[in-house]
C-alpha positions in Angstrom: 0.5 0.4 -0.2 2.9 2.5 0.0 3.9 1.9 -3.1 1.7 4.7 -5.1 2.8 7.6 -2.7 6.0 8.1 -3.9 4.8 7.4 -7.5 2.0 10.0 -7.5 4.4 12.6 -5.6 7.1 11.7 -8.6 4.1 12.0 -10.7 3.4 15.4 -9.3 6.4 16.6 -9.4 6.9 15.8 -13.4 4.0 17.2 -13.8 5.2 20.3 -12.3 8.5 21.1 -13.9 6.2 19.9 -17.6 4.1 23.2 -17.0 7.2 25.5 -15.8 8.7 24.2 -19.3 6.3 25.3 -20.9 5.6 28.0 -19.7 8.8 29.7 -19.7 9.4 28.5 -23.7 5.8 30.9 -23.7 7.5 33.5 -22.0 11.0 33.7 -24.2 9.1 33.8 -27.0 6.3 36.2 -25.9 9.5 38.1 -25.6 11.1 37.1 -29.2 7.9 38.5 -30.7 7.6 41.6 -29.0 10.7 42.7 -29.9 9.8 42.3 -33.6 6.8 44.1 -33.0 7.8 47.0 -30.7 11.0 47.1 -33.1 8.3 48.6 -36.2 6.6 50.9 -33.9 4.6 50.5 -31.8 4.1 51.5 -28.5 5.4 48.6 -25.8 2.3 50.0 -23.9 0.4 48.8 -26.9 1.8 45.7 -27.4 0.8 44.9 -24.1 -2.8 45.9 -24.2 -4.2 43.8 -27.0 -1.5 40.9 -26.2 -4.1 41.1 -22.7 -7.0 41.8 -24.2 -7.4 38.9 -26.7 -5.3 36.5 -24.3 -8.4 37.5 -21.5 -11.3 36.9 -24.3 -10.0 33.8 -25.3 -9.8 32.6 -22.1 -13.1 34.2 -20.3 -14.9 32.4 -23.6 -13.6 29.1 -22.3 -14.4 29.9 -18.6 -18.3 31.3 -19.9 -17.7 32.9 -15.7 -17.7 36.4 -16.5 -21.2 37.0 -13.6 -18.7 35.0 -11.4 -16.4 36.7 -12.0 -17.9 40.3 -10.5 -17.6 39.9 -7.1 -15.6 42.4 -5.6 -13.4 40.3 -3.8 -12.4 39.1 -6.8 -12.0 42.3 -8.9 -9.4 43.4 -6.3 -7.3 40.1 -6.8 -7.8 40.9 -10.6 -6.5 44.2 -10.1 -3.3 43.5 -7.9 -2.7 40.5 -9.5 -2.7 42.3 -13.0 0.0 45.0 -12.4 2.0 43.2 -10.4 2.3 39.6 -12.6 1.8 41.3 -16.0 1.2 45.5 -16.6 4.4 46.6 -15.0 6.9 43.6 -15.8 5.4 43.3 -19.3 5.6 46.8 -20.2 9.0 47.4 -18.5 9.9 44.4 -20.9 8.9 45.4 -23.9 11.0 49.1 -23.4 14.0 46.9 -22.8 14.4 44.6 -25.3 14.4 46.4 -29.2 17.2 48.0 -26.6 19.3 45.3 -24.5 18.3 42.3 -26.3 16.3 39.0 -25.3 19.1 38.0 -23.7 19.9 40.6 -21.1 15.3 41.1 -20.9 15.2 37.4 -20.3 17.9 36.9 -17.6 16.0 39.9 -15.6 12.9 37.7 -15.0 15.3 34.2 -13.7 16.4 36.8 -10.7 12.5 36.9 -8.7 13.5 33.2 -6.9 15.6 34.6 -4.5 13.9 37.7 -3.6 11.0 35.6 -3.3 12.4 33.3 -1.4 13.5 35.5 1.2 10.0 37.5 1.0 7.6 33.5 1.4 10.4 32.8 4.8 9.3 36.6 6.2 5.7 35.3 6.1 6.1 32.2 7.5 4.8 30.8 3.4 8.7 28.7 3.2 10.8 27.0 6.1 13.8 28.2 6.3 16.1 26.4 4.9 20.1 27.2 4.5 20.8 24.7 1.5 17.8 25.8 -0.8 18.8 29.3 -0.1 22.8 29.0 -1.0 20.8 27.2 -4.4 18.8 30.0 -4.9 21.7 32.6 -4.3 24.3 31.1 -6.8 21.5 30.9 -9.2 21.0 34.7 -8.8 25.1 35.8 -8.6 25.0 33.6 -11.6 22.4 35.7 -13.2 24.3 39.0 -12.1 27.4 37.4 -13.5 25.3 36.8 -16.9 24.7 40.5 -16.6 28.0 42.0 -15.7 29.0 40.2 -19.2 26.5 41.6 -21.1 27.3 45.0 -20.4 30.5 44.7 -21.2 29.3 44.0 -24.7 26.8 46.2 -25.2 28.9 49.4 -23.0 26.7 51.9 -25.5 23.6 51.0 -23.6 22.8 53.9 -21.0 23.4 52.6 -17.1 19.6 53.8 -16.3 18.4 51.4 -18.6 19.9 48.2 -16.7 18.5 49.7 -13.8 14.9 50.0 -15.1 15.1 46.4 -15.5 15.5 45.3 -11.9 11.8 46.8 -12.0 11.4 42.9 -13.3 11.9 40.8 -10.5 11.2 43.3 -8.1 7.5 43.4 -8.7 7.4 40.0 -9.9 8.2 38.7 -6.8 5.6 41.1 -4.6 3.2 39.2 -7.0 4.3 36.1 -6.4 3.5 36.3 -2.7 0.4 38.2 -3.2 -0.7 35.9 -5.3 -0.6 32.9 -2.6 -1.9 34.7 0.2 -5.0 35.6 -1.1 -5.4 33.0 -3.5 -9.6 32.6 -4.0 -9.2 28.9 -3.0 -12.3 27.7 -5.4 -12.1 30.0 -8.3 -10.7 27.4 -11.0 -7.4 28.9 -12.3 -8.9 29.8 -16.0 -11.0 32.2 -14.2 -8.2 33.4 -12.4 -5.8 34.1 -15.1 -9.0 35.1 -17.9 -10.3 38.0 -15.0 -5.7 38.8 -14.6 -5.5 39.3 -17.9 -8.5 41.4 -18.2 -8.0 43.7 -16.2 -4.5 44.3 -16.8 -5.8 45.3 -20.3 -7.9 47.9 -18.0 -5.6 49.2 -16.8 -3.3 49.3 -19.6 -5.6 51.0 -21.2 -6.2 53.8 -19.1 -3.1 54.2 -19.0 -2.7 54.3 -22.6 -5.1 57.0 -22.3 -3.8 59.3 -19.5 -0.3 59.0 -22.0 -1.7 59.5 -25.0 -0.5 56.6 -26.8 -2.3 54.9 -29.4 -4.1 51.5 -29.3 -4.9 51.6 -32.8 -3.3 53.3 -35.6 -2.9 53.6 -39.1 0.5 52.8 -39.2 0.2 49.3 -37.6 0.2 47.1 -40.5 -1.8 43.7 -40.6 1.3 41.5 -40.4 1.9 43.5 -37.4 -1.7 42.5 -36.6 -1.0 39.1 -37.2 1.6 39.1 -34.5 -0.3 41.0 -31.8 -2.5 37.7 -32.3 -0.6 34.9 -32.2 1.0 36.7 -29.1 -3.0 37.0 -27.7 -2.8 33.0 -28.6 0.3 32.9 -26.8 -0.4 34.6 -23.2 -3.4 33.2 -23.1 -2.1 29.4 -22.7 0.8 30.9 -20.5 -0.8 32.3 -18.3 -3.8 29.5 -17.7 -0.2 27.5 -17.5 1.1 29.7 -14.6 -1.7 29.6 -12.7 -1.7 26.1 -12.9 1.7 26.1 -11.7 0.6 28.1 -8.4 -2.8 26.4 -7.9 0.3 23.5 -7.1 3.1 24.7 -5.8 4.3 27.6 -3.2 6.2 30.8 -4.4 9.3 29.5 -4.7 8.9 27.4 -6.6 6.3 29.3 -9.1 9.8 31.9 -9.5 11.7 29.9 -10.8 9.1 30.0 -14.2 12.1 33.5 -15.0 14.6 31.4 -14.6 13.6 29.4 -17.3 12.4 32.0 -19.3 15.8 33.7 -19.3 17.8 29.9 -20.5 14.6 29.1 -23.3 15.3 33.5 -23.5 19.3 32.6 -24.6 18.3 29.7 -27.0 16.4 32.0 -28.7 18.2 34.8 -29.2 20.5 32.9 -30.7 18.5 31.0 -33.5 15.9 33.8 -33.7 18.0 37.3 -33.4 21.6 35.8 -34.1 23.0 37.0 -30.6 26.5 36.1 -29.4 27.2 34.7 -26.6 30.9 34.4 -24.9 31.5 31.3 -23.2 31.8 33.2 -19.5 28.0 33.6 -20.9 27.4 29.7 -20.9 29.8 29.1 -18.3 26.9 31.8 -15.8 24.2 29.2 -17.8 25.6 26.4 -16.4 26.0 27.9 -13.0 22.6 28.8 -12.7 21.2 25.4 -13.0 23.2 24.1 -10.7 22.1 26.7 -8.5 18.2 25.1 -9.4 19.7 22.2 -8.9 20.7 22.6 -5.3 17.7 24.1 -4.4 15.1 21.7 -5.3 16.6 19.2 -3.9 16.6 20.5 -0.7 12.9 20.7 -1.0 13.0 16.9 -0.2 11.2 14.1 -2.2 7.8 14.8 -1.5 8.7 17.8 -4.6 6.6 20.9 -4.3 4.0 22.0 -2.1 1.5 23.8 -2.0 -1.7 24.6 0.2 -4.0 25.8 -2.8 -3.9 21.6 -3.7 
């Protein structure tokens, strides 16, 4: 009678890692597409608006639960989650990707684990674990090393753009913690993803009006709009995976999504945009993988746990 339990735990952990890898790839691909579109003149805010609106409507059509979403606690959850988890980091990333490349921008998504772990430990969501902290620290320091190497290669880029990039991991860490603490227990991940994306689109639409950023323009070619539609579909899939992971795992496990996205971002940068990285950066990538390996082994054989499961 004891045999099924280890198998169940292993199967559950495998499912989580498959979701994490798929989600990381989708995020990296989304950043690559955003580079193509924003380089052709579409403002980052406009792109993020249509991305989240299309994705939110696709998931809403699938859930058919608009009435159940219109409740004050859920609306607040959607607004805060959309602002911290999507609007601020994505607009920042879309703005930076044409200036600093997909590799560097993707790496910014790799930094939240250490901040998320410290916040979660302080709130009692994670047990203090020095081995886990050491593994995450190795991964983050390796990411910092990669950033330094990229900065040396891109010395013509103003330093304040790199500083702006740090806004991405800080805000994402806050969003990771908030979604776990405030998770509406009886609401499905698809409904939460749809509501969060639509709330984000609303916030971005208001911001676009305040800043006089056009949401529609005759300068946007049909090809550009096809890419936006594709981005909306990818975003729907990415955030559905995202909320499935957060339902099943701790915020610290979920925060590793950014590191996976960063590694895929480097690969896409090479294959899709001809970016080249020296051996020192690949040594940094190896150190990131080793750090994450140490961190996840520190959780023990039971695998990631979550109070939402």
